[in-house]
C-alpha positions as CSV (number, residue, x, y, z in Angstrom):
1,M,73.3,103.0,114.4
2,I,72.8,105.7,111.9
3,K,76.0,106.8,110.0
4,K,76.1,110.4,109.0
5,W,78.5,111.2,106.1
6,N,80.0,114.3,105.4
7,C,80.2,115.4,101.7
8,K,80.3,118.4,99.7
9,L,79.0,117.5,96.0
10,H,79.7,119.5,93.1
11,N,76.9,118.4,90.4
12,P,73.3,119.1,90.9
13,D,72.5,115.5,90.0
14,C,74.5,114.6,92.9
15,N,71.7,115.4,95.2
16,K,69.8,112.6,94.2
17,L,72.7,110.3,94.8
18,Y,73.4,111.5,98.3
19,L,69.7,111.1,99.2
20,C,70.5,107.5,97.7
21,W,73.3,107.1,99.9
22,T,71.2,108.3,103.0
23,V,68.8,105.9,102.3
24,F,71.6,103.1,102.5
25,V,73.2,104.3,105.7
26,L,69.8,104.2,107.4
27,T,68.2,101.2,106.3
28,N,71.7,99.1,106.1
29,C,70.8,97.8,102.8
30,C,72.5,96.9,99.5
31,V,71.9,99.5,96.7
32,N,72.7,97.4,93.7
33,S,71.7,99.7,90.8
34,L,73.9,103.1,91.8
35,M,75.1,104.7,88.7
36,A,77.6,107.9,89.0
37,E,78.8,109.5,86.1
38,N,81.3,112.6,86.3
39,K,80.8,113.6,89.8
40,C,82.9,114.9,92.0
41,F,82.9,113.9,95.8
42,E,84.8,115.7,98.5
43,K,85.5,114.8,102.0
44,L,83.1,111.6,102.0
45,N,84.1,110.2,105.4
46,V,82.9,106.2,104.9
47,S,85.3,104.5,106.9
48,D,84.5,100.9,108.4
49,S,81.5,101.1,106.5
50,H,80.1,99.7,103.1
51,F,80.3,102.2,100.3
52,P,77.3,101.8,98.0
53,K,77.6,99.6,95.6
54,G,77.3,100.1,91.7
55,E,79.4,101.7,89.1
56,Y,81.4,104.7,89.0
57,N,82.4,106.2,85.4
58,N,84.5,109.3,85.5
59,C,84.3,110.4,89.1
60,T,86.5,112.3,91.2
61,F,87.0,111.3,94.9
62,K,88.8,114.5,97.2
63,N,90.0,114.5,100.7
64,C,87.8,111.2,101.5
65,N,88.2,109.1,104.0
66,F,87.6,105.6,103.2
67,Y,89.6,103.6,106.2
68,E,88.3,100.2,106.3
69,A,85.7,100.6,103.6
70,D,84.1,97.9,102.0
71,F,84.2,98.2,98.2
72,S,83.7,94.7,97.3
73,G,82.0,94.2,94.1
74,I,82.1,98.3,93.0
75,I,83.0,99.2,89.6
76,F,85.4,102.2,89.0
77,R,86.3,103.4,85.5
78,E,88.4,106.3,84.7
79,C,88.1,107.9,87.8
80,V,90.4,109.8,90.4
81,F,91.2,109.7,93.8
82,D,93.2,112.5,95.3
83,N,94.3,112.8,98.9
84,C,92.4,110.3,100.2
85,D,92.7,107.5,102.8
86,L,92.0,103.8,101.8
87,S,94.0,102.0,104.2
88,L,92.9,98.8,104.9
89,A,89.8,98.7,102.6
90,T,88.2,95.4,101.1
91,L,88.6,95.3,97.4
92,K,87.1,92.0,97.2
93,N,86.1,91.6,93.3
94,T,86.6,95.2,92.8
95,T,87.0,96.8,89.2
96,F,90.1,99.3,88.9
97,H,89.9,100.5,85.0
98,E,92.1,103.5,84.1
99,V,91.8,104.8,87.7
100,S,94.5,107.0,88.9
101,F,95.3,107.4,92.7
102,N,97.1,110.9,93.5
103,D,98.7,111.5,97.0
104,C,96.7,109.0,98.9
105,K,97.6,106.8,101.9
106,M,96.9,103.3,101.0
107,L,98.0,100.9,103.5
108,G,97.6,97.0,103.6
109,L,95.5,97.2,100.4
110,Q,95.0,93.7,98.9
111,F,95.0,94.4,95.2
112,Q,95.2,90.7,94.6
113,H,91.6,90.6,95.5
114,C,90.3,92.8,93.0
115,N,88.9,91.9,89.2
116,S,92.0,91.4,87.5
117,F,90.0,92.0,84.0
118,L,91.0,95.0,82.4
119,F,92.7,96.3,85.9
120,S,94.6,99.2,85.1
121,V,96.2,101.7,87.7
122,N,98.5,104.6,88.3
123,F,99.8,105.9,91.7
124,K,101.5,109.3,92.0
125,N,103.0,110.2,95.3
126,C,101.0,107.5,97.4
127,M,101.9,105.7,100.5
128,L,101.5,101.8,99.6
129,K,103.1,100.2,102.6
130,L,102.0,96.6,103.0
131,A,100.0,96.6,100.0
132,V,99.7,93.4,97.9
133,F,100.0,92.9,94.1
134,C,100.7,89.1,93.7
135,A,99.6,87.5,90.9
136,L,99.1,91.0,89.1
137,K,101.1,91.7,85.6
138,L,102.3,95.3,87.2
139,K,104.4,96.1,83.6
140,K,102.1,98.9,82.4
141,Y,101.2,100.5,85.8
142,R,102.9,103.7,86.9
143,F,104.2,104.1,90.0
144,E,105.6,108.0,90.3
145,N,107.2,109.0,93.7
146,C,105.4,106.3,95.6
147,N,106.7,104.9,99.3
148,L,106.3,101.2,98.9
C-alpha cells in the first residue's frame, strides 16, 4: 500500500528530504541515516505509520497529524511542535532534548518509554490527558495552561 504524505516544506534543501521520505513510504524500508536541521515542516500527515528514522535538530513541525505514528528511536533536539496531533504515538526510546510543544493534542502518550538521558520538554496549551510520565523527574519541565 502506498501512503501519500501531504506536506509543505519551506527550505529548498527539504526537497531532498521529501524525496527520501517518499522512498521510505513506497518501499517500507528503514531510513536510519536521515539528518534534518533547521527545517520547517507543515501539514505532514503520517498517522498510523512509521516516521522516518533519524535526527531532527532545530526543526519546526506545524499543523501536523502524527496520530498513532511510530517515533521509536528518533532523536528530536531543540525542536518545536505547533498545533500538532501526537495522540497515541509510539515513543519507544525516543529522545526529546529541549523540545517545545505548543497547542498540541497529545492524548495517551507514554513518556516513560522515552530515552530519559537529557530528556527535557515544555508544554504550552496542550491536551495531555492519559499521558504517562512515571519514573521521570518533572521538576524542571514547564506545563503552562495544559489539560492533564
